[in-house]
C-alpha positions in Angstrom: 155.0 253.3 113.6 151.4 254.3 113.6 149.4 254.0 116.8 146.0 252.4 117.3 144.6 255.9 117.9 145.7 257.2 114.5 144.3 254.1 112.7 140.9 254.5 114.5 140.8 258.2 113.7 141.4 257.5 110.1 138.7 254.8 110.0 136.2 257.0 111.7 136.9 259.9 109.3 136.5 257.7 106.2 133.3 256.1 107.6 131.8 259.3 108.7 132.2 260.8 105.2 130.7 257.7 103.5 127.1 259.0 103.6 128.1 262.2 102.0 130.1 260.5 99.3 127.6 257.8 98.4 124.5 259.1 96.9 121.4 257.1 97.9 123.2 255.3 100.7 123.4 255.8 104.4 125.7 254.1 106.9 125.8 253.2 110.5 129.0 252.3 112.4 128.1 249.6 114.9 131.5 248.9 116.3 135.3 249.4 115.8 137.6 246.9 117.4 141.3 247.4 117.6 141.9 244.5 120.0 143.9 242.6 117.4 146.0 245.6 116.2 147.3 246.1 113.5 144.1 244.3 112.4 141.2 246.6 112.9 137.6 245.3 112.6 134.8 247.7 111.8 131.2 246.7 111.7 129.4 249.0 109.2 125.8 248.8 108.1 124.9 250.2 104.8 121.3 251.1 103.9 119.9 251.8 100.5 116.6 251.9 98.8 117.3 249.1 96.3 119.3 245.9 97.2 122.9 245.9 95.9 125.6 243.3 96.0 128.5 244.9 97.7 132.1 243.7 97.1 135.6 244.9 98.1 135.6 247.0 94.9 132.8 249.2 96.4 135.1 250.4 99.1 138.1 252.7 99.0 140.3 253.1 102.2 142.7 255.9 102.9 145.2 256.1 105.7 146.6 259.6 106.4 145.7 260.6 102.8 147.4 257.6 101.2 145.4 254.9 99.4 145.5 251.6 101.1 145.7 248.9 98.4 145.5 245.8 100.6 142.5 245.4 102.9 139.8 242.8 103.5 136.1 243.4 103.3 133.8 240.7 104.7 130.1 241.1 104.0 127.6 239.4 106.3 124.4 238.2 104.9 121.5 240.1 106.6 119.3 238.1 108.9 115.7 237.6 107.7 112.7 237.2 110.0 109.1 236.2 109.2 106.1 236.1 111.4 103.2 234.0 110.3 99.8 235.1 111.6 97.4 232.1 111.4 93.6 232.2 112.0 92.6 229.1 113.9 89.0 230.2 114.7 86.0 228.0 114.0 85.1 230.1 111.0 87.9 228.6 109.0 87.7 225.1 110.4 86.9 223.6 106.9 89.9 225.5 105.4 92.4 224.5 108.1 93.9 221.7 106.0 94.6 224.2 103.2 96.1 226.7 105.7 98.4 224.0 107.2 99.5 222.9 103.6 100.2 226.6 102.7 102.3 227.0 105.8 104.2 223.8 105.1 104.9 224.8 101.5 106.1 228.2 102.7 108.4 226.7 105.2 109.9 224.4 102.6 110.5 227.4 100.3 112.7 229.4 102.6 116.3 228.8 103.7 117.5 227.6 107.1 119.0 231.0 107.9 115.5 232.6 108.2 113.9 232.9 111.6 110.2 232.1 111.8 107.7 233.2 114.4 104.0 232.1 114.6 101.1 234.1 116.1 97.8 232.3 116.0 94.4 233.7 116.9 90.8 232.7 117.5 89.0 234.3 120.4 92.4 234.7 122.0 95.9 235.5 120.6 98.9 233.3 121.3 102.3 235.1 121.5 105.0 234.3 119.0 106.6 230.9 119.2 110.0 231.1 117.5 110.4 228.0 115.4 114.0 228.7 114.4 
C-alpha cells in the first residue's frame, strides 16, 4: 500500500513540472493537504495571459509513472475586487446626482460575489469602506 509520502511526492513532481509543460501558463502551489488520506487536496493557482475555462480534461495525473484515470478537479471561481474612487468636492456639486446614479447602476450590474470598496475625496481622503 502506498504511503502518504509517496502520494505527496508524486503530486509535487507533477505540479512542479506543470509550468514547463504548459506553454503560456504558470502555476503556484498554495497548499497540499493529506489529512483525509487517501484523498489528497491540492490548491493550485494557474496564471495565464488570456482567460481560459479549465475543466478536468485540462489535467493529467500520474502516480509512479502510471496514468490515474479517476480523479476529481474542483475549480474555484476567482474573487473579484473593485474600488470606486468618488470625487465629492464642491467642484462637482452640480454633477453629484449623476455620480450617485452611475455608482448605483454599476452596483446593480455586478454580481454578489464581487467585493466593493469606496474611497471618496474632497480636500481630504476617506479610507476604503468595504461594502461587501
